[in-house]
Backbone as CSV, one residue per row, in Angstrom:
resi,resn,N_x,N_y,N_z,CA_x,CA_y,CA_z,C_x,C_y,C_z
1,MET,26.763,-4.120,25.526,25.399,-3.665,25.260,24.457,-4.427,26.186
2,ASN,23.686,-3.696,26.948,22.782,-4.384,27.863,21.496,-4.802,27.149
3,LEU,20.737,-5.635,27.814,19.536,-6.197,27.197,18.459,-5.146,26.946
4,ARG,18.369,-4.144,27.814,17.347,-3.119,27.631,17.576,-2.364,26.320
5,LEU,18.799,-2.019,26.042,19.122,-1.327,24.798,18.848,-2.237,23.595
6,PHE,19.231,-3.481,23.700,18.990,-4.444,22.618,17.506,-4.546,22.292
7,TRP,16.670,-4.738,23.314,15.238,-4.881,23.083,14.597,-3.579,22.627
8,SER,15.126,-2.462,23.078,14.607,-1.168,22.617,14.878,-0.983,21.125
9,ILE,16.099,-1.289,20.725,16.444,-1.177,19.296,15.595,-2.140,18.472
10,LEU,15.434,-3.349,18.946,14.631,-4.338,18.239,13.177,-3.893,18.134
11,PHE,12.630,-3.380,19.226,11.236,-2.945,19.250,11.007,-1.771,18.304
12,PHE,11.827,-0.731,18.422,11.621,0.452,17.593,11.957,0.182,16.128
13,GLY,12.932,-0.661,15.876,13.215,-1.063,14.498,12.032,-1.797,13.887
14,GLY,11.443,-2.707,14.657,10.259,-3.427,14.178,9.074,-2.509,13.966
15,LEU,8.907,-1.556,14.864,7.804,-0.601,14.742,7.960,0.263,13.495
16,ILE,9.169,0.736,13.252,9.427,1.547,12.055,9.183,0.711,10.796
17,TRP,9.643,-0.529,10.801,9.432,-1.419,9.646,7.947,-1.662,9.412
18,TYR,7.199,-1.870,10.479,5.758,-2.119,10.369,5.054,-0.905,9.774
19,VAL,5.352,0.287,10.290,4.706,1.501,9.787,5.072,1.732,8.322
20,PHE,6.342,1.555,7.978,6.765,1.712,6.586,6.026,0.733,5.676
21,THR,5.930,-0.520,6.107,5.270,-1.545,5.294,3.793,-1.224,5.099
22,ILE,3.123,-0.812,6.165,1.697,-0.479,6.065,1.483,0.659,5.067
23,PHE,2.287,1.722,5.169,2.133,2.835,4.245,2.487,2.434,2.818
24,HIS,3.540,1.668,2.652,3.968,1.253,1.311,2.886,0.405,0.637
25,VAL,2.375,-0.587,1.344,1.335,-1.462,0.788,0.054,-0.662,0.558
26,GLY,-0.271,0.237,1.472,-1.478,1.046,1.316,-1.412,1.950,0.096
27,ILE,-0.283,2.590,-0.110,-0.134,3.491,-1.262,-0.181,2.700,-2.567
28,LYS,0.528,1.581,-2.611,0.514,0.755,-3.831,-0.895,0.219,-4.106
29,GLY,-1.583,-0.217,-3.057,-2.946,-0.719,-3.218,-3.884,0.362,-3.715
30,PHE,-3.751,1.567,-3.176,-4.583,2.687,-3.622,-4.340,2.981,-5.095
31,GLU,-3.077,2.980,-5.510,-2.767,3.230,-6.920,-3.362,2.141,-7.816
32,ASP,-3.280,0.894,-7.381,-3.844,-0.204,-8.175,-5.357,-0.089,-8.294
33,VAL,-6.026,0.228,-7.198,-7.488,0.369,-7.228,-7.882,1.529,-8.135
34,LYS,-7.160,2.639,-8.049,-7.448,3.792,-8.903,-7.297,3.420,-10.379
35,GLN,-6.226,2.677,-10.695,-6.013,2.262,-12.083,-7.104,1.302,-12.552
36,MET,-7.515,0.381,-11.694,-8.585,-0.546,-12.071,-9.896,0.194,-12.322
37,LEU,-10.214,1.173,-11.468,-11.434,1.940,-11.674,-11.400,2.737,-12.969
38,LEU,-10.237,3.300,-13.293,-10.116,4.019,-14.567,-10.304,3.074,-15.748
39,ASN,-9.737,1.878,-15.659,-9.891,0.891,-16.747,-11.347,0.449,-16.884
40,ILE,-12.024,0.247,-15.761,-13.432,-0.149,-15.812,-14.259,0.962,-16.460
41,THR,-13.983,2.200,-16.079,-14.710,3.330,-16.657,-14.476,3.413,-18.161
42,LYS,-13.219,3.229,-18.582,-12.909,3.250,-20.024,-13.647,2.139,-20.756
43,ASN,-13.646,0.932,-20.182,-14.315,-0.197,-20.828,-15.817,0.025,-20.914
44,ASN,-16.412,0.617,-19.874,-17.846,0.881,-19.916,-18.186,1.919,-20.977
45,LYS,-17.337,2.936,-21.143,-17.574,3.949,-22.188,-17.449,3.330,-23.570
46,ASN,-16.473,2.432,-23.744,-16.297,1.767,-25.044,-17.474,0.877,-25.365
47,LYS,-18.009,0.191,-24.391,-19.163,-0.691,-24.627,-20.380,0.130,-24.996
48,LYS,-20.583,1.287,-24.374,-21.750,2.124,-24.678,-21.657,2.688,-26.086
49,THR,-20.465,3.044,-26.532,-20.331,3.600,-27.881,-20.460,2.512,-28.935
50,ASN,-20.161,1.255,-28.594,-20.266,0.158,-29.555,-21.680,-0.347,-29.697
51,GLU,-22.534,-0.050,-28.759,-23.916,-0.577,-28.815,-24.776,0.197,-29.775
């Protein structure tokens, strides 16, 4: 195996890993933010009905 092939595999493997990680973290973060906003909205509605 020559060095060009080795570095190509390493580069594209790293690029694929980076893109996967960015999307995975982004999707999980979006879901967490959405859940937090729903919880805040629920808590605000509960506080208004208790007043």
